[in-house]
C-alpha positions, 0 to 999 in steps of 0.5 A: 499499500505504502509503495503504491501510494508514493507512486506518481501518475503517469503524466502528473510530473510533466504537467506539473512542471509546466504549470509551474514553469508557465508563471515563472516564464511570464513574470521573467518576461515582465521583468525583462520588459521592465529592464529594457523599458528602464534601460530605454528611458536612461538612454533617452535622458542621457541623450537629452543631457548630452544633447547641448554638448553635442550640439556645440561640439559638432557646430565648434569643433566637427564642422571646422575640422571637416570643413578644414579638410575639405578646403586643404583639397580645393583651391579655396581662397578668402574670395571664395568666402562668398561662394564657397560651393564654386571652389574647385576640387583639386585633391592632393595638389595643394600638398604638393605645392605645399611641400614645393615651398621652402618656406614651409621646409624651414618652417618644419626644420625649425619645429623639428629642432625645437621639439628635439632639443627642448622636449628632452631639456624640459623633461630633465629639468623637470625630473631634477627639479623634482627629485631636489623637491622630493629629497634635497631641498627640505626648507622653503619647499612650498616656495620653490614649488610655487616658484617652479610652477609660476611660469606655467600660470603666467600668461605666455603673451606676458612672458614672450613680452618680458623676455623681450625686454629682457633681451633687448641689445641695447637696453635689456637687463641681459646685455646690460649684466654682460656689460658689467662683466666686460662682455659685448652682448648680442642682439639675441632676437635680431642675430639667426645664431641665438633667436631660436635658442633663446626661445628653446631656453624660454620654453624649457623654464616655463614648462619645466613646472608642469613636469615638476609637478607630475614628477613629484607626484610619482616619485612619492608613489614610489615604495619606500620598502622597495628603496630600503631593500634596494639600500640593503642589497648594497645599491648606491644612490644612482642605482637605486634611482635608475633601477628602482625609482625610474622605471616606476616613473614609466607613466609620468614620464609618458604623460609629460613627454606626449603633453609636452611634445604635443605642445611643442609641435604647435608652438606659436606664441613665442615666435609670433610676439617676439620675432614674428618668425624672423630674423630670416625665417629662423623662428618660423614655426610650422604653426606660424606659417599656417597662421600666415598663409590663412592671413594672406587669403590662401585658406588651402595651404593653410588647412594642408599645413594644419593637417601635416601638423596634426600627422606629425602630432599623431606620429610623435605620440605613436612613436613616445607611446611605443618608446616609454610605455610600460613593457610588463 
């Protein structure tokens, strides 16, 4: 009797499972529908909130970028502004004419020298200042931090005007001090030998504060236990820095190298304010060349030069990532 009472009737189990699975599936469908509805509402709300930014970005960033690319492939001049659809498509002829311009090659050479010299000097000076503030300078550390960083937040136009005044050949403070030492100072900004090096020195002085701040944060994040372990193993100060500290500074070094390199490839304010690109185009930069072409009404050449600078920025950034990225 017991065994018969515990027997399950044929088909009862399947019917029971189907009867219980049906409501569960319906509940799952309703829950999925509610979740999809909630997600749709969140997505619509997000797009509504982002719409003002997207509109401004499209109007003032995306559209000018696309339009400048189109201008670099046409013969657009200042006279064509009233009838922009009547210009002729020239393809890559504008770029061919650009690279046939000796003045553009001079601008590229000056920009290359500026980047290749100023970038490593800025990184080295900023790192040295960070190490000094982290380990060497004990008193008035905050004063030195402010002093190093103050040129960064000062207007570049104001800095350029001050430097131009200091480097005046007759009344400038630099030549005045050199005269006290019996040295006849040159016309710094009017001499092709000194104009670009002066701007390199000024750029290093102005930008080392940014590198210093980032490097100082990296130095303070190095675990002290690693330094103590290296010291116990007999490593000297230089070995501890090169073998332990410097590898841990790779992310900070990459960040500063990329941002500083991008800024140096676009250096414009210094020659524009101090020399106008002279003497004899010795301080003419690629961005100043593009600016001059735009001012002369050659919008096609200016756009093409701008895109060449963009390609150089991308190439330099990729190179820096390959060289400085963490190998692990």
